[in-house]
DORO-754244 format. One record per residue (C-alpha): residue in one letter; x, y, z. Coordinates in steps of 0.02 Angstrom, whole numbers, padded with zeros to 5 digits, always signed. Layout:
AXYZ ...
// end
This chain:
X-00404+01164+00387 X-00276+01208+00520 X-00276+01090+00668 X-00252+01156+00843 X-00093+01114+00936 X-00194+01011+01061 X-00277+00910+00921 X-00107+00876+00844 X-00036+00821+01013 X-00184+00706+01045 X-00172+00633+00870 X+00015+00602+00888 X-00010+00537+01066 X-00134+00404+01013 X-00021+00347+00873 X+00127+00347+00991 X+00036+00236+01116 X-00016+00113+00982 X+00158+00116+00909 X+00236+00075+01079 X+00114-00067+01110 X+00143-00135+00934 X+00330-00128+00965 X+00305-00228+01124 X+00209-00357+01022 X+00349-00357+00894 X+00230-00305+00754 X+00187-00159+00641 X+00012-00121+00698 X-00052-00007+00560 X-00039-00121+00408 X-00193-00106+00297 X-00237-00289+00272 X-00376-00333+00148 X-00449-00503+00112 X-00587-00578+00005 X-00694-00708+00095 X-00688-00844-00039 X-00525-00801-00128 X-00355-00865-00067 X-00280-00690-00063 X-00221-00570+00071 X-00180-00399+00001 X-00079-00275+00103 X-00127-00104+00037 X+00002+00026-00012 X-00064+00201-00045 X-00020+00285-00211 X+00035+00119-00287 X-00122+00061-00376 X-00214+00011-00218 X-00384+00073-00280 X-00373-00028-00441 X-00313-00184-00350 X-00451-00175-00220 X-00579-00144-00355 X-00513-00294-00454 X-00520-00408-00302 X-00699-00353-00269 X-00745-00397-00448 X-00660-00567-00433 X-00753-00606-00271 X-00920-00550-00345 X-00889-00661-00496 X-00856-00807-00378 X-01023-00778-00293 X-01110-00770-00462 X-01029-00930-00526 X-01085-01021-00370 X-01261-00948-00372 X-01232-00857-00208 X-01345-00705-00197 X-01384-00569-00073 X-01205-00513-00046 X-01165-00329-00022 X-01039-00243-00133 X-00999-00058-00115 X-00945+00035-00271 X-00803+00118-00174 X-00659-00008-00170 X-00597+00065-00006 X-00760+00024+00085 X-00768-00147+00167 X-00911-00259+00111 X-00949-00441+00074 X-00822-00442-00069 X-00671-00365+00017 X-00644-00343+00203 X-00518-00253+00312 X-00567-00325+00481 X-00595-00494+00560 X-00468-00595+00461 X-00493-00777+00518 X-00317-00835+00554 X-00362-01018+00571 X-00430-01029+00393 X-00298-00925+00305 X-00145-01037+00306 X-00164-01070+00120 X-00184-00889+00064 X-00064-00797-00050 X+00007-00636+00022 X+00026-00497-00107 X+00055-00310-00118 X+00109-00177-00242 X+00242-00041-00251 X+00284+00106-00363 X+00439+00199-00417 X+00478+00319-00272 X+00499+00471-00386 X+00326+00450-00464 X+00244+00402-00300 X+00316+00551-00204 X+00253+00671-00337 X+00084+00585-00348 X+00060+00602-00160 X+00101+00787-00169 X-00010+00823-00320 X-00158+00729-00247 X-00150+00762-00060 X-00067+00933-00052 X-00085+01029-00214 X-00244+00946-00277 X-00342+00958-00115 X-00266+01122-00055 X-00215+01047+00111 X-00073+01145+00188 X-00042+01042+00343 X-00052+00862+00403 X-00040+00829+00591 X+00119+00727+00572 X+00203+00871+00480 X+00170+00992+00623 X+00184+01172+00567 X+00295+01135+00419 X+00242+01224+00260 X+00199+01120+00107 X+00173+01261-00017 X+00291+01189-00149 X+00348+01013-00192 X+00521+01049-00121 X+00445+01121+00040 X+00338+00965+00054 X+00489+00850+00036 X+00586+00950+00165 X+00438+00930+00285 X+00437+00742+00256 X+00625+00730+00280 X+00613+00820+00447 X+00495+00691+00523 X+00510+00512+00581 X+00456+00405+00431 X+00347+00289+00533 X+00226+00426+00588 X+00195+00496+00414 X+00028+00484+00325 X+00021+00323+00221 X+00018+00425+00059 X+00188+00498+00102 X+00268+00362+00207 X+00402+00249+00133 X+00322+00097+00053 X+00420-00032+00150 X+00335+00033+00308 X+00163+00030+00226 X+00178-00155+00183 X+00288-00215+00326 X+00437-00266+00219 X+00554-00355+00238 X+00478-00434+00395 X+00319-00489+00305 X+00351-00621+00172 X+00259-00599+00008 X+00215-00722-00128 X+00215-00573-00247 X+00245-00386-00236 X+00185-00312-00400 X+00262-00159-00482 X+00137-00027-00535 X+00241+00004-00691 X+00205-00176-00748 X+00040-00204-00656 X-00034-00299-00804 X+00073-00447-00749 X-00046-00469-00602 X-00180-00540-00718 X-00074-00689-00772 X+00008-00715-00603 X-00157-00724-00507 X-00244-00830-00639 X-00183-00988-00554 X-00247-00961-00377 X-00404-00865-00427 X-00451-00955-00587 X-00525-00796-00658 X-00450-00624-00630 X-00441-00462-00728 X-00386-00287-00683 X-00530-00166-00658 X-00455+00008-00662 X-00516+00128-00529 X-00407+00283-00512 X-00510+00439-00471 X-00360+00519-00386 X-00235+00484-00524 X-00127+00636-00560 X-00024+00554-00699 X+00131+00595-00599 X+00240+00482-00705 X+00220+00597-00855 X+00250+00756-00754 X+00414+00717-00667 X+00522+00837-00766 X+00406+00982-00724 X+00431+00961-00537 X+00599+00880-00509 X+00761+00974-00486 X+00930+00914-00427 X+00880+00955-00248 X+00711+00867-00252 X+00792+00714-00330 X+00916+00711-00185 X+00776+00728-00057 X+00676+00583-00131 X+00833+00474-00133 X+00858+00518+00050 X+00679+00495+00110 X+00646+00336+00011 X+00819+00257+00010 X+00754+00094+00084 X+00617+00082-00048 X+00743+00099-00189 X+00848-00038-00109 X+00715-00164-00059 X+00611-00154-00217 X+00755-00145-00341 X+00711+00024-00415 X+00846+00125-00500 X+00890+00292-00419 X+00911+00363-00595 X+00755+00469-00622 X+00765+00441-00809 X+00718+00259-00774 X+00568+00303-00666 X+00442+00227-00787 X+00535+00061-00800 X+00483-00084-00688 X+00623-00191-00613 X+00529-00344-00678 X+00358-00427-00681 X+00349-00439-00492 X+00455-00466-00337 X+00445-00642-00266 X+00524-00729-00118 X+00683-00763-00216 X+00698-00592-00295 X+00635-00505-00452 X+00539-00617-00571 X+00568-00563-00750 X+00434-00670-00833 X+00262-00629-00768 X+00170-00753-00879 X+00182-00894-00753 X+00039-00901-00626 X+00068-00934-00442 X+00036-01117-00406 X+00043-01132-00217 X+00072-01012-00072 X+00253-01001-00024 X+00250-00862+00105 X+00098-00906+00209 X+00034-00788+00343 X+00146-00840+00488 X+00230-00670+00498 X+00060-00584+00490 X-00022-00678+00633 X+00047-00568+00775 X-00004-00413+00677 X-00181-00478+00650 X-00196-00517+00836 X-00137-00341+00879 X-00263-00266+00758 X-00401-00365+00842 X-00363-00265+01000 X-00390-00105+00902 X-00551-00173+00826 X-00612-00214+01001 X-00564-00036+01055 X-00443-00102+01184 X-00314+00016+01109 
// end
């Protein structure tokens, strides 16, 4: 569907206004913050980095908590992206969240860039996103050129650099998990949650990691290194595409990459202090002030 120029301008205008107000607040206003009512977890979602599976797993963990405590009548939607009584995206109660663990997930930029293209552009036959203007996205290289020509912050979350999606390095995380070693999440969250298992939900998986060599050329490798340079740096990923399936470690903690993921988290180290201004800003959006 081709959007009119006026629709694109209005769309960009609204985002520009919110972006300016968020800047005045000193926050990133479009973080996707998820939380389970009875679990000490705040998850900042990152598109195309296992977010569907993680949300689904947190919903299962919350539902299991209700069952263990004989709490009935809760609502749980089968779509992990839909807010319900097991996982919410609005109304985070700041005053009761000081003891929550702050987590997220990331993915190798080469695999994530291709996954976004295969799913959102090639798979759904969408030729234009508002933030890409009139740029053509017919091929993977065309798509990357379109991304490179735009300001990273206004890009769709499926294409935007991951550090912007999760607010790094401003937001402090107890754990940022690598999709390439996502199984480590089970052991790491066993401490704070008591019972946790990964419940895979990946209807939009395009198995991009196994298709890299079919799409990447010297030029597309250069473009991904350019567009996602900060992701490579912050999350310790190698820029060597031959290492795209290798995780830097079990997860990224406050003090750097943790190699052994068998040790569960024992107490929150990051807290939500850095998130509080963002949550307050998002309340303004929820109240339709912005």
